[in-house]
N, CA, C and O atoms as CSV, one atom per row, in Angstrom:
chain,resi,resn,atom,element,x,y,z
A,1,MET,N,N,9.788,-0.413,15.217
A,1,MET,CA,C,9.644,0.995,15.430
A,1,MET,C,C,8.866,1.204,16.729
A,1,MET,O,O,7.837,0.560,16.936
A,2,PRO,N,N,9.330,2.077,17.592
A,2,PRO,CA,C,8.603,2.348,18.832
A,2,PRO,C,C,7.219,2.942,18.537
A,2,PRO,O,O,7.045,3.706,17.588
A,3,TRP,N,N,6.253,2.577,19.365
A,3,TRP,CA,C,4.872,2.968,19.094
A,3,TRP,C,C,4.674,4.479,19.180
A,3,TRP,O,O,3.848,5.022,18.445
A,4,HIS,N,N,5.406,5.179,20.055
A,4,HIS,CA,C,5.182,6.620,20.183
A,4,HIS,C,C,5.674,7.371,18.942
A,4,HIS,O,O,5.128,8.421,18.604
A,5,ILE,N,N,6.686,6.853,18.267
A,5,ILE,CA,C,7.127,7.467,17.009
A,5,ILE,C,C,6.097,7.192,15.914
A,5,ILE,O,O,5.824,8.066,15.091
A,6,ALA,N,N,5.532,6.001,15.897
A,6,ALA,CA,C,4.513,5.659,14.902
A,6,ALA,C,C,3.252,6.500,15.090
A,6,ALA,O,O,2.656,6.946,14.109
A,7,VAL,N,N,2.844,6.720,16.330
A,7,VAL,CA,C,1.663,7.551,16.593
A,7,VAL,C,C,1.919,8.997,16.169
A,7,VAL,O,O,1.041,9.646,15.600
A,8,PHE,N,N,3.117,9.495,16.446
A,8,PHE,CA,C,3.457,10.855,16.032
A,8,PHE,C,C,3.427,10.987,14.508
A,8,PHE,O,O,2.911,11.975,13.986
A,9,GLY,N,N,3.970,10.010,13.798
A,9,GLY,CA,C,3.957,10.039,12.337
A,9,GLY,C,C,2.550,9.954,11.776
A,9,GLY,O,O,2.226,10.634,10.802
A,10,ALA,N,N,1.706,9.121,12.386
A,10,ALA,CA,C,0.326,8.999,11.925
A,10,ALA,C,C,-0.444,10.296,12.142
A,10,ALA,O,O,-1.211,10.714,11.274
A,11,LEU,N,N,-0.246,10.932,13.287
A,11,LEU,CA,C,-0.923,12.207,13.543
A,11,LEU,C,C,-0.404,13.311,12.622
A,11,LEU,O,O,-1.178,14.145,12.151
A,12,ALA,N,N,0.890,13.317,12.368
A,12,ALA,CA,C,1.456,14.330,11.466
A,12,ALA,C,C,0.911,14.155,10.053
A,12,ALA,O,O,0.625,15.143,9.376
A,13,TYR,N,N,0.765,12.921,9.603
A,13,TYR,CA,C,0.220,12.668,8.265
A,13,TYR,C,C,-1.271,12.996,8.211
A,13,TYR,O,O,-1.735,13.648,7.276
A,14,GLY,N,N,-2.005,12.548,9.203
A,14,GLY,CA,C,-3.460,12.718,9.191
A,14,GLY,C,C,-3.923,14.144,9.430
A,14,GLY,O,O,-4.975,14.542,8.930
A,15,LEU,N,N,-3.172,14.907,10.172
A,15,LEU,CA,C,-3.590,16.271,10.501
A,15,LEU,C,C,-2.786,17.326,9.740
A,15,LEU,O,O,-2.762,18.492,10.134
A,16,SER,N,N,-2.137,16.926,8.661
A,16,SER,CA,C,-1.386,17.915,7.891
A,16,SER,C,C,-2.357,18.880,7.213
A,16,SER,O,O,-3.483,18.509,6.880
A,17,THR,N,N,-1.922,20.086,7.019
A,17,THR,CA,C,-2.805,21.106,6.437
A,17,THR,C,C,-3.084,20.836,4.968
A,17,THR,O,O,-4.087,21.315,4.440
A,18,TYR,N,N,-2.221,20.082,4.294
A,18,TYR,CA,C,-2.434,19.796,2.879
A,18,TYR,C,C,-3.730,19.022,2.664
A,18,TYR,O,O,-4.471,19.303,1.722
A,19,LEU,N,N,-4.006,18.054,3.524
A,19,LEU,CA,C,-5.234,17.272,3.367
A,19,LEU,C,C,-6.475,18.137,3.542
A,19,LEU,O,O,-7.478,17.926,2.859
A,20,LEU,N,N,-6.418,19.099,4.441
A,20,LEU,CA,C,-7.551,19.998,4.626
A,20,LEU,C,C,-7.736,20.919,3.426
A,20,LEU,O,O,-8.865,21.227,3.045
A,21,ILE,N,N,-6.635,21.355,2.833
A,21,ILE,CA,C,-6.714,22.250,1.680
A,21,ILE,C,C,-7.281,21.525,0.463
A,21,ILE,O,O,-8.122,22.078,-0.246
A,22,ILE,N,N,-6.831,20.296,0.210
A,22,ILE,CA,C,-7.331,19.621,-0.982
A,22,ILE,C,C,-8.802,19.238,-0.838
A,22,ILE,O,O,-9.500,19.106,-1.844
A,23,LEU,N,N,-9.280,19.061,0.372
A,23,LEU,CA,C,-10.714,18.838,0.563
A,23,LEU,C,C,-11.504,20.108,0.285
A,23,LEU,O,O,-12.594,20.056,-0.285
A,24,GLN,N,N,-10.961,21.233,0.684
A,24,GLN,CA,C,-11.662,22.501,0.509
A,24,GLN,C,C,-11.791,22.873,-0.966
A,24,GLN,O,O,-12.807,23.436,-1.373
A,25,VAL,N,N,-10.783,22.566,-1.762
A,25,VAL,CA,C,-10.840,22.947,-3.174
A,25,VAL,C,C,-11.472,21.862,-4.046
A,25,VAL,O,O,-11.525,22.023,-5.265
A,26,GLY,N,N,-11.941,20.791,-3.475
A,26,GLY,CA,C,-12.727,19.813,-4.215
A,26,GLY,C,C,-12.002,18.578,-4.698
A,26,GLY,O,O,-12.527,17.858,-5.548
A,27,HIS,N,N,-10.835,18.312,-4.195
A,27,HIS,CA,C,-10.107,17.101,-4.593
A,27,HIS,C,C,-10.413,15.968,-3.618
A,27,HIS,O,O,-9.513,15.436,-2.969
A,28,ASN,N,N,-11.663,15.614,-3.524
A,28,ASN,CA,C,-12.090,14.603,-2.556
A,28,ASN,C,C,-11.523,13.217,-2.880
A,28,ASN,O,O,-11.124,12.481,-1.976
A,29,THR,N,N,-11.487,12.865,-4.157
A,29,THR,CA,C,-10.975,11.541,-4.503
A,29,THR,C,C,-9.473,11.452,-4.257
A,29,THR,O,O,-8.958,10.381,-3.937
A,30,LYS,N,N,-8.772,12.570,-4.405
A,30,LYS,CA,C,-7.340,12.571,-4.121
A,30,LYS,C,C,-7.104,12.343,-2.630
A,30,LYS,O,O,-6.212,11.585,-2.246
A,31,ALA,N,N,-7.902,12.998,-1.795
A,31,ALA,CA,C,-7.776,12.810,-0.349
A,31,ALA,C,C,-8.115,11.376,0.045
A,31,ALA,O,O,-7.476,10.798,0.924
A,32,GLN,N,N,-9.118,10.812,-0.608
A,32,GLN,CA,C,-9.492,9.439,-0.316
A,32,GLN,C,C,-8.377,8.475,-0.734
A,32,GLN,O,O,-8.060,7.541,0.003
A,33,ALA,N,N,-7.784,8.692,-1.904
A,33,ALA,CA,C,-6.685,7.833,-2.356
A,33,ALA,C,C,-5.472,7.974,-1.444
A,33,ALA,O,O,-4.794,6.985,-1.164
A,34,LEU,N,N,-5.190,9.177,-0.981
A,34,LEU,CA,C,-4.072,9.381,-0.050
A,34,LEU,C,C,-4.332,8.718,1.295
A,34,LEU,O,O,-3.394,8.316,1.983
A,35,ALA,N,N,-5.595,8.602,1.669
A,35,ALA,CA,C,-5.923,7.963,2.943
A,35,ALA,C,C,-5.658,6.463,2.917
A,35,ALA,O,O,-5.328,5.876,3.948
A,36,TYR,N,N,-5.800,5.836,1.751
A,36,TYR,CA,C,-5.572,4.396,1.655
A,36,TYR,C,C,-4.111,4.042,1.430
A,36,TYR,O,O,-3.726,2.886,1.607
A,37,MET,N,N,-3.296,5.005,1.046
A,37,MET,CA,C,-1.894,4.737,0.740
A,37,MET,C,C,-1.117,4.134,1.919
A,37,MET,O,O,-0.387,3.165,1.709
A,38,PRO,N,N,-1.237,4.654,3.140
A,38,PRO,CA,C,-0.505,4.037,4.259
A,38,PRO,C,C,-0.959,2.606,4.561
A,38,PRO,O,O,-0.165,1.790,5.028
A,39,LEU,N,N,-2.224,2.302,4.299
A,39,LEU,CA,C,-2.700,0.943,4.532
A,39,LEU,C,C,-2.053,-0.038,3.563
A,39,LEU,O,O,-1.679,-1.144,3.955
A,40,VAL,N,N,-1.921,0.357,2.309
A,40,VAL,CA,C,-1.261,-0.514,1.327
A,40,VAL,C,C,0.200,-0.703,1.709
A,40,VAL,O,O,0.711,-1.823,1.694
A,41,LEU,N,N,0.864,0.382,2.047
A,41,LEU,CA,C,2.273,0.289,2.438
A,41,LEU,C,C,2.447,-0.553,3.701
A,41,LEU,O,O,3.397,-1.328,3.810
A,42,GLY,N,N,1.535,-0.396,4.646
A,42,GLY,CA,C,1.591,-1.202,5.868
A,42,GLY,C,C,1.383,-2.677,5.593
A,42,GLY,O,O,2.032,-3.523,6.209
A,43,GLY,N,N,0.481,-2.996,4.668
A,43,GLY,CA,C,0.258,-4.392,4.301
A,43,GLY,C,C,1.472,-5.008,3.639
A,43,GLY,O,O,1.823,-6.154,3.923
A,44,VAL,N,N,2.119,-4.258,2.754
A,44,VAL,CA,C,3.331,-4.768,2.102
A,44,VAL,C,C,4.452,-4.930,3.128
A,44,VAL,O,O,5.225,-5.886,3.071
A,45,TYR,N,N,4.530,-3.996,4.056
A,45,TYR,CA,C,5.522,-4.112,5.130
A,45,TYR,C,C,5.288,-5.385,5.949
A,45,TYR,O,O,6.237,-6.080,6.312
A,46,MET,N,N,4.023,-5.683,6.235
A,46,MET,CA,C,3.708,-6.898,6.983
A,46,MET,C,C,4.084,-8.152,6.193
A,46,MET,O,O,4.543,-9.138,6.770
A,47,ILE,N,N,3.890,-8.112,4.879
A,47,ILE,CA,C,4.263,-9.258,4.043
A,47,ILE,C,C,5.757,-9.500,4.121
A,47,ILE,O,O,6.196,-10.644,4.241
A,48,PHE,N,N,6.536,-8.443,4.053
A,48,PHE,CA,C,7.984,-8.606,4.085
A,48,PHE,C,C,8.513,-8.946,5.472
A,48,PHE,O,O,9.674,-9.332,5.608
A,49,ASN,N,N,7.695,-8.813,6.490
A,49,ASN,CA,C,8.121,-9.178,7.838
A,49,ASN,C,C,7.392,-10.413,8.338
A,49,ASN,O,O,7.106,-10.536,9.529
A,50,ASP,N,N,7.090,-11.331,7.417
A,50,ASP,CA,C,6.576,-12.674,7.705
A,50,ASP,C,C,5.224,-12.718,8.408
A,50,ASP,O,O,4.952,-13.647,9.170
A,51,LYS,N,N,4.385,-11.735,8.163
A,51,LYS,CA,C,2.981,-11.795,8.575
A,51,LYS,C,C,2.167,-11.819,7.284
A,51,LYS,O,O,1.405,-10.900,6.985
A,52,LYS,N,N,2.354,-12.901,6.530
A,52,LYS,CA,C,1.861,-12.945,5.158
A,52,LYS,C,C,0.349,-12.891,5.045
A,52,LYS,O,O,-0.173,-12.188,4.179
A,53,PHE,N,N,-0.368,-13.608,5.890
A,53,PHE,CA,C,-1.823,-13.633,5.755
A,53,PHE,C,C,-2.439,-12.268,6.035
A,53,PHE,O,O,-3.238,-11.772,5.241
A,54,TRP,N,N,-2.074,-11.663,7.154
A,54,TRP,CA,C,-2.660,-10.366,7.499
A,54,TRP,C,C,-2.171,-9.258,6.568
A,54,TRP,O,O,-2.913,-8.329,6.249
A,55,GLY,N,N,-0.928,-9.367,6.140
A,55,GLY,CA,C,-0.417,-8.406,5.172
A,55,GLY,C,C,-1.125,-8.525,3.838
A,55,GLY,O,O,-1.459,-7.522,3.207
A,56,PHE,N,N,-1.354,-9.765,3.410
A,56,PHE,CA,C,-2.077,-10.005,2.166
A,56,PHE,C,C,-3.489,-9.439,2.251
A,56,PHE,O,O,-3.947,-8.750,1.340
A,57,LEU,N,N,-4.164,-9.730,3.334
A,57,LEU,CA,C,-5.536,-9.265,3.506
A,57,LEU,C,C,-5.609,-7.741,3.529
A,57,LEU,O,O,-6.455,-7.151,2.856
A,58,LEU,N,N,-4.738,-7.107,4.291
A,58,LEU,CA,C,-4.729,-5.652,4.370
A,58,LEU,C,C,-4.365,-5.020,3.031
A,58,LEU,O,O,-4.967,-4.024,2.630
A,59,THR,N,N,-3.393,-5.587,2.344
A,59,THR,CA,C,-2.975,-5.028,1.057
A,59,THR,C,C,-4.065,-5.160,0.012
A,59,THR,O,O,-4.322,-4.216,-0.737
A,60,VAL,N,N,-4.707,-6.308,-0.052
A,60,VAL,CA,C,-5.765,-6.509,-1.043
A,60,VAL,C,C,-6.924,-5.555,-0.801
A,60,VAL,O,O,-7.397,-4.903,-1.732
A,61,LEU,N,N,-7.381,-5.468,0.432
A,61,LEU,CA,C,-8.521,-4.596,0.714
A,61,LEU,C,C,-8.177,-3.124,0.511
A,61,LEU,O,O,-8.971,-2.373,-0.057
A,62,ALA,N,N,-7.011,-2.711,0.968
A,62,ALA,CA,C,-6.631,-1.312,0.817
A,62,ALA,C,C,-6.366,-0.967,-0.646
A,62,ALA,O,O,-6.691,0.137,-1.085
A,63,LEU,N,N,-5.782,-1.893,-1.407
A,63,LEU,CA,C,-5.543,-1.635,-2.823
A,63,LEU,C,C,-6.858,-1.557,-3.588
A,63,LEU,O,O,-7.001,-0.729,-4.488
A,64,ALA,N,N,-7.809,-2.400,-3.247
A,64,ALA,CA,C,-9.127,-2.327,-3.892
A,64,ALA,C,C,-9.806,-0.991,-3.584
A,64,ALA,O,O,-10.404,-0.383,-4.471
A,65,MET,N,N,-9.717,-0.532,-2.337
A,65,MET,CA,C,-10.310,0.760,-1.992
A,65,MET,C,C,-9.552,1.912,-2.637
A,65,MET,O,O,-10.149,2.922,-3.010
A,66,GLN,N,N,-8.227,1.762,-2.770
A,66,GLN,CA,C,-7.415,2.784,-3.429
A,66,GLN,C,C,-7.830,2.926,-4.893
A,66,GLN,O,O,-7.996,4.041,-5.387
A,67,ILE,N,N,-7.995,1.810,-5.578
A,67,ILE,CA,C,-8.423,1.858,-6.975
A,67,ILE,C,C,-9.848,2.374,-7.075
A,67,ILE,O,O,-10.183,3.105,-8.008
A,68,ARG,N,N,-10.682,2.001,-6.129
A,68,ARG,CA,C,-12.081,2.444,-6.107
A,68,ARG,C,C,-12.202,3.947,-5.862
A,68,ARG,O,O,-13.202,4.554,-6.246
A,69,ALA,N,N,-11.213,4.545,-5.240
A,69,ALA,CA,C,-11.228,5.999,-5.017
A,69,ALA,C,C,-11.170,6.769,-6.326
A,69,ALA,O,O,-11.520,7.948,-6.370
A,70,ASN,N,N,-10.725,6.103,-7.402
A,70,ASN,CA,C,-10.778,6.632,-8.758
A,70,ASN,C,C,-9.874,7.840,-8.972
A,70,ASN,O,O,-10.221,8.756,-9.717
A,71,HIS,N,N,-8.723,7.840,-8.322
A,71,HIS,CA,C,-7.721,8.869,-8.583
A,71,HIS,C,C,-6.449,8.139,-9.000
A,71,HIS,O,O,-5.608,7.797,-8.169
A,72,TYR,N,N,-6.330,7.910,-10.299
A,72,TYR,CA,C,-5.281,7.037,-10.811
A,72,TYR,C,C,-3.890,7.648,-10.690
A,72,TYR,O,O,-2.899,6.919,-10.651
A,73,GLN,N,N,-3.804,8.965,-10.630
A,73,GLN,CA,C,-2.495,9.590,-10.468
A,73,GLN,C,C,-1.889,9.226,-9.115
A,73,GLN,O,O,-0.707,8.888,-9.042
A,74,MET,N,N,-2.679,9.290,-8.042
A,74,MET,CA,C,-2.175,8.928,-6.721
A,74,MET,C,C,-1.895,7.431,-6.633
A,74,MET,O,O,-0.959,7.022,-5.946
A,75,THR,N,N,-2.687,6.610,-7.316
A,75,THR,CA,C,-2.424,5.176,-7.348
A,75,THR,C,C,-1.107,4.895,-8.066
A,75,THR,O,O,-0.342,4.024,-7.654
A,76,TYR,N,N,-0.850,5.638,-9.140
A,76,TYR,CA,C,0.412,5.493,-9.865
A,76,TYR,C,C,1.592,5.890,-8.973
A,76,TYR,O,O,2.607,5.195,-8.946
A,77,TYR,N,N,1.465,6.991,-8.251
A,77,TYR,CA,C,2.540,7.417,-7.352
A,77,TYR,C,C,2.757,6.405,-6.228
A,77,TYR,O,O,3.889,6.168,-5.806
A,78,MET,N,N,1.663,5.814,-5.750
A,78,MET,CA,C,1.802,4.802,-4.707
A,78,MET,C,C,2.517,3.569,-5.245
A,78,MET,O,O,3.327,2.964,-4.543
A,79,LEU,N,N,2.226,3.201,-6.474
A,79,LEU,CA,C,2.904,2.048,-7.069
A,79,LEU,C,C,4.385,2.334,-7.281
A,79,LEU,O,O,5.208,1.431,-7.132
A,80,LEU,N,N,4.743,3.571,-7.626
A,80,LEU,CA,C,6.156,3.930,-7.720
A,80,LEU,C,C,6.838,3.830,-6.356
A,80,LEU,O,O,7.971,3.360,-6.254
A,81,LEU,N,N,6.146,4.271,-5.318
A,81,LEU,CA,C,6.684,4.157,-3.969
A,81,LEU,C,C,6.828,2.694,-3.555
A,81,LEU,O,O,7.810,2.314,-2.917
A,82,LEU,N,N,5.840,1.877,-3.924
A,82,LEU,CA,C,5.931,0.442,-3.628
A,82,LEU,C,C,7.078,-0.213,-4.386
A,82,LEU,O,O,7.741,-1.104,-3.856
A,83,LEU,N,N,7.317,0.220,-5.616
A,83,LEU,CA,C,8.441,-0.307,-6.369
A,83,LEU,C,C,9.756,-0.007,-5.655
A,83,LEU,O,O,10.623,-0.875,-5.556
A,84,LEU,N,N,9.902,1.202,-5.165
A,84,LEU,CA,C,11.095,1.564,-4.407
A,84,LEU,C,C,11.200,0.740,-3.126
A,84,LEU,O,O,12.284,0.276,-2.770
A,85,PHE,N,N,10.096,0.561,-2.447
A,85,PHE,CA,C,10.029,-0.221,-1.212
A,85,PHE,C,C,10.457,-1.668,-1.461
A,85,PHE,O,O,11.242,-2.231,-0.698
A,86,VAL,N,N,9.935,-2.262,-2.535
A,86,VAL,CA,C,10.261,-3.653,-2.867
A,86,VAL,C,C,11.723,-3.769,-3.283
A,86,VAL,O,O,12.378,-4.762,-2.965
A,87,MET,N,N,12.239,-2.768,-3.990
A,87,MET,CA,C,13.647,-2.807,-4.392
A,87,MET,C,C,14.566,-2.772,-3.180
A,87,MET,O,O,15.592,-3.453,-3.164
A,88,VAL,N,N,14.214,-1.989,-2.167
A,88,VAL,CA,C,15.027,-1.937,-0.956
A,88,VAL,C,C,15.044,-3.304,-0.277
A,88,VAL,O,O,16.106,-3.776,0.131
A,89,TYR,N,N,13.887,-3.942,-0.152
A,89,TYR,CA,C,13.854,-5.276,0.453
A,89,TYR,C,C,14.537,-6.317,-0.428
A,89,TYR,O,O,15.117,-7.275,0.082
A,90,PHE,N,N,14.472,-6.138,-1.739
A,90,PHE,CA,C,15.147,-7.054,-2.653
A,90,PHE,C,C,16.662,-6.988,-2.460
A,90,PHE,O,O,17.323,-8.023,-2.367
A,91,PHE,N,N,17.207,-5.785,-2.399
A,91,PHE,CA,C,18.640,-5.641,-2.194
A,91,PHE,C,C,19.060,-6.096,-0.798
A,91,PHE,O,O,20.170,-6.591,-0.604
A,92,LYS,N,N,18.172,-5.925,0.157
A,92,LYS,CA,C,18.460,-6.422,1.504
A,92,LYS,C,C,18.525,-7.948,1.509
A,92,LYS,O,O,19.379,-8.530,2.178
A,93,SER,N,N,17.631,-8.595,0.768
A,93,SER,CA,C,17.662,-10.060,0.723
A,93,SER,C,C,18.869,-10.569,-0.059
A,93,SER,O,O,19.385,-11.647,0.236
A,94,ILE,N,N,19.327,-9.804,-1.058
A,94,ILE,CA,C,20.562,-10.178,-1.749
A,94,ILE,C,C,21.735,-10.115,-0.780
A,94,ILE,O,O,22.584,-11.006,-0.752
A,95,LYS,N,N,21.768,-9.055,0.008
A,95,LYS,CA,C,22.862,-8.877,0.963
A,95,LYS,C,C,22.880,-9.986,2.012
A,95,LYS,O,O,23.946,-10.432,2.436
A,96,GLU,N,N,21.689,-10.427,2.429
A,96,GLU,CA,C,21.595,-11.472,3.443
A,96,GLU,C,C,21.562,-12.871,2.832
A,96,GLU,O,O,21.418,-13.857,3.556
A,97,LYS,N,N,21.692,-12.969,1.510
A,97,LYS,CA,C,21.714,-14.229,0.772
A,97,LYS,C,C,20.449,-15.071,0.982
A,97,LYS,O,O,20.526,-16.282,1.188
A,98,LEU,N,N,19.299,-14.420,0.928
A,98,LEU,CA,C,18.006,-15.086,1.025
A,98,LEU,C,C,17.213,-14.918,-0.264
A,98,LEU,O,O,15.985,-15.010,-0.246
A,99,ILE,N,N,17.878,-14.677,-1.358
A,99,ILE,CA,C,17.209,-14.236,-2.573
A,99,ILE,C,C,16.257,-15.272,-3.159
A,99,ILE,O,O,15.158,-14.901,-3.570
A,100,SER,N,N,16.620,-16.542,-3.217
A,100,SER,CA,C,15.741,-17.526,-3.856
A,100,SER,C,C,14.464,-17.720,-3.044
A,100,SER,O,O,13.380,-17.848,-3.613
A,101,PHE,N,N,14.585,-17.741,-1.739
A,101,PHE,CA,C,13.413,-17.905,-0.882
A,101,PHE,C,C,12.463,-16.722,-1.016
A,101,PHE,O,O,11.254,-16.913,-1.153
A,102,ASN,N,N,12.987,-15.522,-0.980
A,102,ASN,CA,C,12.149,-14.332,-1.032
A,102,ASN,C,C,11.490,-14.144,-2.386
A,102,ASN,O,O,10.331,-13.736,-2.448
A,103,CYS,N,N,12.189,-14.428,-3.462
A,103,CYS,CA,C,11.616,-14.231,-4.787
A,103,CYS,C,C,10.445,-15.174,-5.044
A,103,CYS,O,O,9.425,-14.767,-5.600
A,104,LYS,N,N,10.591,-16.427,-4.639
A,104,LYS,CA,C,9.513,-17.390,-4.878
A,104,LYS,C,C,8.265,-17.024,-4.073
A,104,LYS,O,O,7.165,-16.968,-4.623
A,105,ASN,N,N,8.428,-16.780,-2.803
A,105,ASN,CA,C,7.275,-16.520,-1.949
A,105,ASN,C,C,6.616,-15.176,-2.250
A,105,ASN,O,O,5.405,-15.102,-2.456
A,106,ARG,N,N,7.402,-14.143,-2.274
A,106,ARG,CA,C,6.831,-12.812,-2.425
A,106,ARG,C,C,6.377,-12.517,-3.843
A,106,ARG,O,O,5.440,-11.745,-4.048
A,107,GLY,N,N,7.028,-13.121,-4.817
A,107,GLY,CA,C,6.596,-12.927,-6.202
A,107,GLY,C,C,5.202,-13.469,-6.436
A,107,GLY,O,O,4.365,-12.801,-7.042
A,108,SER,N,N,4.949,-14.672,-5.962
A,108,SER,CA,C,3.610,-15.240,-6.124
A,108,SER,C,C,2.597,-14.492,-5.270
A,108,SER,O,O,1.444,-14.340,-5.675
A,109,LEU,N,N,3.004,-14.027,-4.107
A,109,LEU,CA,C,2.095,-13.288,-3.243
A,109,LEU,C,C,1.660,-11.974,-3.885
A,109,LEU,O,O,0.488,-11.607,-3.812
A,110,PHE,N,N,2.599,-11.261,-4.515
A,110,PHE,CA,C,2.241,-10.002,-5.170
A,110,PHE,C,C,1.383,-10.229,-6.409
A,110,PHE,O,O,0.565,-9.379,-6.761
A,111,PHE,N,N,1.561,-11.362,-7.067
A,111,PHE,CA,C,0.687,-11.702,-8.179
A,111,PHE,C,C,-0.753,-11.853,-7.700
A,111,PHE,O,O,-1.674,-11.323,-8.321
A,112,TRP,N,N,-0.946,-12.572,-6.602
A,112,TRP,CA,C,-2.302,-12.777,-6.090
A,112,TRP,C,C,-2.891,-11.500,-5.523
A,112,TRP,O,O,-4.100,-11.285,-5.611
A,113,ILE,N,N,-2.057,-10.649,-4.941
A,113,ILE,CA,C,-2.555,-9.357,-4.459
A,113,ILE,C,C,-3.100,-8.537,-5.611
A,113,ILE,O,O,-4.172,-7.942,-5.504
A,114,THR,N,N,-2.366,-8.505,-6.708
A,114,THR,CA,C,-2.819,-7.763,-7.880
A,114,THR,C,C,-4.122,-8.341,-8.415
A,114,THR,O,O,-5.041,-7.593,-8.747
A,115,CYS,N,N,-4.209,-9.661,-8.500
A,115,CYS,CA,C,-5.432,-10.292,-9.007
A,115,CYS,C,C,-6.633,-10.005,-8.112
A,115,CYS,O,O,-7.695,-9.624,-8.606
A,116,PHE,N,N,-6.478,-10.184,-6.809
A,116,PHE,CA,C,-7.601,-9.975,-5.903
A,116,PHE,C,C,-7.966,-8.497,-5.778
A,116,PHE,O,O,-9.144,-8.163,-5.650
A,117,GLY,N,N,-6.977,-7.614,-5.812
A,117,GLY,CA,C,-7.273,-6.183,-5.756
A,117,GLY,C,C,-8.066,-5.726,-6.956
A,117,GLY,O,O,-9.026,-4.969,-6.813
A,118,ALA,N,N,-7.681,-6.177,-8.143
A,118,ALA,CA,C,-8.429,-5.837,-9.354
A,118,ALA,C,C,-9.808,-6.486,-9.338
A,118,ALA,O,O,-10.777,-5.882,-9.799
A,119,GLN,N,N,-9.912,-7.693,-8.820
A,119,GLN,CA,C,-11.198,-8.389,-8.744
A,119,GLN,C,C,-12.168,-7.633,-7.837
A,119,GLN,O,O,-13.336,-7.465,-8.188
A,120,CYS,N,N,-11.701,-7.182,-6.685
A,120,CYS,CA,C,-12.565,-6.430,-5.765
A,120,CYS,C,C,-13.044,-5.141,-6.416
A,120,CYS,O,O,-14.197,-4.750,-6.238
A,121,HIS,N,N,-12.174,-4.479,-7.166
A,121,HIS,CA,C,-12.570,-3.251,-7.855
A,121,HIS,C,C,-13.582,-3.569,-8.956
A,121,HIS,O,O,-14.556,-2.834,-9.118
A,122,PHE,N,N,-13.376,-4.634,-9.708
A,122,PHE,CA,C,-14.290,-5.023,-10.787
A,122,PHE,C,C,-15.674,-5.334,-10.227
A,122,PHE,O,O,-16.683,-4.908,-10.789
A,123,ILE,N,N,-15.724,-6.067,-9.135
A,123,ILE,CA,C,-17.004,-6.431,-8.538
A,123,ILE,C,C,-17.739,-5.189,-8.047
A,123,ILE,O,O,-18.952,-5.074,-8.226
A,124,ALA,N,N,-17.013,-4.257,-7.429
A,124,ALA,CA,C,-17.653,-3.049,-6.913
A,124,ALA,C,C,-18.177,-2.169,-8.035
A,124,ALA,O,O,-19.211,-1.521,-7.870
A,125,CYS,N,N,-17.501,-2.128,-9.161
A,125,CYS,CA,C,-17.904,-1.249,-10.263
A,125,CYS,C,C,-19.062,-1.796,-11.075
A,125,CYS,O,O,-19.926,-1.035,-11.511
A,126,TYR,N,N,-19.093,-3.094,-11.282
A,126,TYR,CA,C,-20.035,-3.669,-12.251
A,126,TYR,C,C,-21.146,-4.492,-11.640
A,126,TYR,O,O,-21.894,-5.148,-12.365
A,127,CYS,N,N,-21.270,-4.475,-10.333
A,127,CYS,CA,C,-22.368,-5.247,-9.720
A,127,CYS,C,C,-23.378,-4.317,-9.106
A,127,CYS,O,O,-24.373,-4.771,-8.543
């Protein structure tokens, strides 16, 4: 994706009037959870484009902060979006006949992301 389109999308998301309205009416945790959503999606995107270490690191940290924001409805919606995202890449790998390679690598990677994300949240809450 060209960088000028990415910058435009980031500014449109970050400066949308909806985020300002939900802060004004007191939905601070919702705004915080929405702020971490692009980081999680970006980390998963990096994982699927063979930048596994940095994608893993970004996804784990952003997912831990997303859960720590304590707005489970937005976390649930983000997980639904991630499910759709993973399904698109899954069907793409079927089409390109890379299914066995992708399932083994990415399946174990998502397992560890879930474990480390929950661990970071547990440590922050109970320590």
